[in-house]
C-alpha positions as CSV (number, residue, x, y, z in Angstrom):
1,M,38.1,59.6,34.6
2,R,34.5,58.5,34.0
3,L,33.4,62.1,34.8
4,L,34.6,62.9,31.4
5,T,31.2,61.9,30.3
6,L,29.7,64.4,28.3
7,I,28.3,67.0,30.2
8,I,26.2,68.8,24.0
9,L,19.2,77.5,6.6
10,T,18.0,80.9,6.7
11,I,15.4,82.3,9.0
12,L,13.0,82.8,6.1
13,I,13.2,79.2,5.0
14,N,13.4,77.5,8.3
15,P,12.8,79.8,11.3
16,V,13.9,77.1,13.8
17,A,17.3,76.2,12.4
18,H,19.4,79.4,12.4
19,A,21.3,78.4,15.6
20,L,22.0,75.0,14.2
21,K,24.3,75.5,11.3
22,T,26.7,72.8,10.2
23,H,29.8,73.3,12.3
24,T,32.9,71.7,14.0
25,A,33.7,72.9,17.5
26,N,36.8,72.0,19.6
27,Y,36.6,72.0,23.3
28,Q,39.2,71.6,26.1
29,L,38.3,70.0,29.4
30,S,40.1,70.9,32.7
31,I,39.7,69.7,36.3
32,N,40.7,72.3,38.9
33,G,42.6,74.1,36.3
34,F,44.6,71.1,35.0
35,K,44.0,70.2,31.3
36,I,43.0,66.6,30.9
37,A,41.2,66.1,27.6
38,E,40.2,67.5,24.3
39,E,37.0,67.0,22.4
40,V,35.7,67.6,18.8
41,R,32.0,68.1,18.2
42,T,30.6,68.1,14.6
43,L,27.0,68.9,13.4
44,H,25.8,67.8,10.0
45,K,22.4,68.0,8.4
46,L,20.8,65.7,5.7
47,D,17.3,66.6,4.6
48,K,15.4,67.1,7.8
49,H,17.7,65.1,10.1
50,Y,20.6,66.5,12.1
51,F,23.6,64.3,13.0
52,Y,25.7,65.4,15.9
53,T,28.9,63.6,17.0
54,A,31.4,64.1,19.8
55,N,34.8,62.5,20.3
56,A,36.8,63.1,23.4
57,R,40.2,61.8,24.5
58,T,42.6,62.4,27.3
59,S,45.5,64.6,26.3
60,G,48.9,65.9,27.6
61,L,50.3,64.3,30.7
62,T,47.0,62.7,31.5
63,A,47.2,60.6,28.4
64,F,50.4,59.0,29.7
65,I,48.7,58.0,32.9
66,K,45.5,56.7,31.3
67,D,44.1,56.5,27.8
68,Y,40.4,57.3,28.1
69,S,38.1,58.1,25.2
70,I,34.4,58.8,24.6
71,A,32.5,58.7,21.4
72,A,28.9,59.8,21.3
73,S,26.4,60.5,18.6
74,S,22.9,61.9,18.4
75,T,20.3,62.1,15.6
76,F,17.5,64.6,16.0
77,L,14.9,66.7,14.3
78,V,14.0,70.4,14.9
79,S,10.5,71.7,14.9
80,H,8.7,74.8,16.3
81,Q,8.7,72.9,19.6
82,G,12.5,72.7,19.6
83,V,15.0,69.8,19.3
84,N,13.6,66.4,19.3
85,A,16.0,63.5,19.6
86,I,15.6,60.2,17.7
87,H,18.7,58.1,18.5
88,Y,21.6,58.4,20.9
89,Q,24.7,56.3,21.5
90,I,27.7,56.6,23.7
91,I,30.9,54.4,23.9
92,E,33.6,54.8,26.6
93,L,37.0,53.1,26.4
94,E,39.6,53.0,29.1
95,D,43.1,51.8,28.0
96,G,41.4,50.1,25.0
97,A,38.8,48.2,27.1
98,L,35.1,48.9,26.9
99,V,33.7,50.7,29.9
100,K,30.3,51.7,28.8
101,N,28.1,51.4,25.7
102,Y,24.6,52.7,25.8
103,A,22.3,53.1,22.8
104,I,18.6,54.2,22.7
105,D,15.8,55.0,20.3
106,I,13.6,57.9,21.2
107,Y,9.9,58.1,20.3
108,S,8.6,61.5,21.6
109,K,5.2,61.1,20.0
110,N,4.7,57.9,21.8
111,H,6.2,59.2,25.0
112,A,8.8,56.4,25.1
113,V,12.5,55.6,25.0
114,V,13.7,52.1,24.2
115,S,17.2,50.8,24.8
116,I,19.2,48.8,22.2
117,L,21.2,45.7,23.2
118,T,24.9,46.3,23.8
119,K,27.6,44.6,25.8
120,T,27.0,46.8,28.8
121,Q,23.3,47.0,28.3
122,P,22.3,43.3,27.8
123,K,18.6,43.8,28.4
124,I,16.1,45.9,26.5
125,R,14.5,48.5,28.7
126,T,11.7,51.0,28.1
127,W,11.1,54.3,29.8
128,Q,8.0,56.4,29.6
129,S,8.3,60.2,29.2
130,K,5.9,62.9,30.5
131,G,5.0,64.1,27.0
132,S,6.7,66.9,24.9
133,N,10.1,66.6,23.2
134,I,12.9,64.5,24.5
135,V,16.6,65.2,24.1
136,D,19.8,63.3,25.0
137,P,23.0,64.4,26.8
138,L,24.7,65.3,23.6
139,S,21.8,67.3,21.9
140,L,20.9,69.0,25.2
141,F,23.1,72.0,24.7
142,L,22.0,72.4,21.1
143,A,18.4,72.4,22.3
144,L,19.4,75.3,24.6
145,S,21.1,77.1,21.8
146,N,18.0,76.8,19.6
147,D,15.6,77.9,22.4
148,L,17.8,80.8,23.4
149,E,17.6,82.2,19.9
150,H,13.9,81.6,19.3
151,S,12.6,82.3,22.7
152,P,14.5,85.5,23.8
153,N,11.9,86.4,26.5
154,Q,11.8,82.9,28.1
155,S,13.7,82.6,31.4
156,I,13.1,79.0,32.4
157,F,13.9,76.0,30.1
158,T,12.8,72.5,30.9
159,Y,14.0,69.3,29.2
160,Q,13.5,65.6,29.4
161,V,17.0,64.1,29.0
162,A,17.2,60.4,28.0
163,N,20.7,59.0,28.7
164,G,20.4,55.2,28.4
165,K,19.8,54.7,32.1
166,S,16.8,56.9,32.8
167,I,14.9,60.0,31.7
168,E,15.9,63.0,33.8
169,Q,14.1,66.3,34.2
170,H,16.5,69.2,33.6
171,Q,15.6,72.8,34.3
172,Y,17.8,75.8,33.4
173,K,17.4,79.4,34.2
174,R,18.5,82.3,32.0
175,A,20.5,85.0,33.8
176,N,21.5,88.5,32.8
177,E,23.8,88.8,29.8
178,R,27.4,89.5,30.4
179,L,30.6,90.1,28.4
180,I,33.4,87.6,28.0
181,K,36.6,87.8,26.1
182,I,37.0,86.1,22.8
183,N,40.4,86.6,21.2
184,N,40.8,89.7,23.5
185,Q,37.5,91.2,22.3
186,S,34.4,91.7,24.4
187,V,31.5,89.5,23.2
188,K,28.0,89.3,24.6
189,A,27.2,86.0,26.3
190,I,24.0,84.5,27.7
191,K,24.4,82.8,31.1
192,I,22.4,79.7,31.8
193,S,22.4,77.8,35.1
194,R,20.8,74.5,36.1
195,I,18.4,75.0,39.0
196,N,16.9,71.6,39.9
197,A,20.1,69.6,40.8
198,S,21.9,70.7,43.9
199,N,24.7,68.1,43.5
200,N,25.3,68.8,39.8
201,N,25.7,72.6,39.5
202,I,26.2,73.6,35.9
203,K,26.7,77.0,34.4
204,A,27.1,77.7,30.6
205,Y,27.7,80.7,28.5
206,F,26.2,80.9,25.0
207,L,27.3,83.3,22.3
208,P,24.7,84.8,20.0
209,K,27.6,86.1,17.8
210,Y,28.7,82.5,17.3
211,G,25.5,80.6,16.5
212,Y,24.4,80.6,20.1
213,L,26.9,77.8,20.8
214,P,28.3,77.4,24.3
215,A,31.7,78.9,24.7
216,L,32.2,77.9,28.3
217,I,30.6,75.3,30.6
218,E,31.4,75.1,34.3
219,R,30.5,72.3,36.6
220,N,31.1,71.8,40.4
221,K,30.8,68.3,41.7
222,N,32.2,66.5,44.7
223,G,34.5,69.4,45.5
224,K,36.0,69.5,42.0
225,N,35.7,72.3,39.4
226,Y,35.2,71.1,35.8
227,T,35.7,73.6,33.0
228,Y,34.7,73.0,29.4
229,K,36.1,75.7,27.1
230,L,35.6,76.3,23.3
231,T,39.0,76.6,21.6
232,N,38.3,76.4,17.9
233,L,35.2,76.8,15.7
234,Q,34.3,76.4,12.1
235,I,30.7,77.4,11.1
236,E,29.4,76.8,7.6
237,N,29.7,80.0,5.7
238,G,30.7,81.8,8.9
239,V,33.5,82.1,11.5
240,K,36.6,79.9,11.2
241,G,39.6,79.8,13.5
242,K,40.9,79.5,17.0
243,L,39.1,81.1,19.8
244,Q,40.6,82.1,23.1
245,V,37.9,82.4,25.8
246,S,38.4,84.3,29.0
247,F,36.6,86.6,31.4
């Protein structure tokens, strides 16, 4: 069940923030077509800082077998260079017992990430980045959302992702646009695939009509198919309601 880990202002005033409006998004996670968990992601903004939270928990029959939950949070800024993470934390619980708790502070200007002491991270560690902005596993897909809108001609997107254990280099490729069904209506989607990790194949579909948010994320790992599907969305001064996503 630990694979539940999270795979994620007007243009005239702030040209880098249109894709990042305050919103609440509900997602459903399935493994090989079997629904196992639900997650709520919420984005808030205060002054120049963004606060992004995600809370996932097993649901349905799976919850009777094992109660597993994940709570993650990310604080970040947005500049013309994109999303720049400041702080990230993740807590995983299994049947009420702590499984994992990582917390980090991120200093992109100093090319460094520093861990914070927790029960499962008892020593302070420091990682050096290769320059440029750093994101975390939660803000990663918002970074993609932002870059897809403001760099429409860019085909390759590269990120440094700090997860509390290391800094990984992620590279994604933009594919041709395609149509997917949202509430039985055809909506344009931008397909993104990770291209530098053979054992962690990820595909995501972002919707320009809905704030460039990912509506569907697919992942193949160890012979299992993981599907992460948007089911409900409320955007500030925008769309509200249930969304049925299909091809």
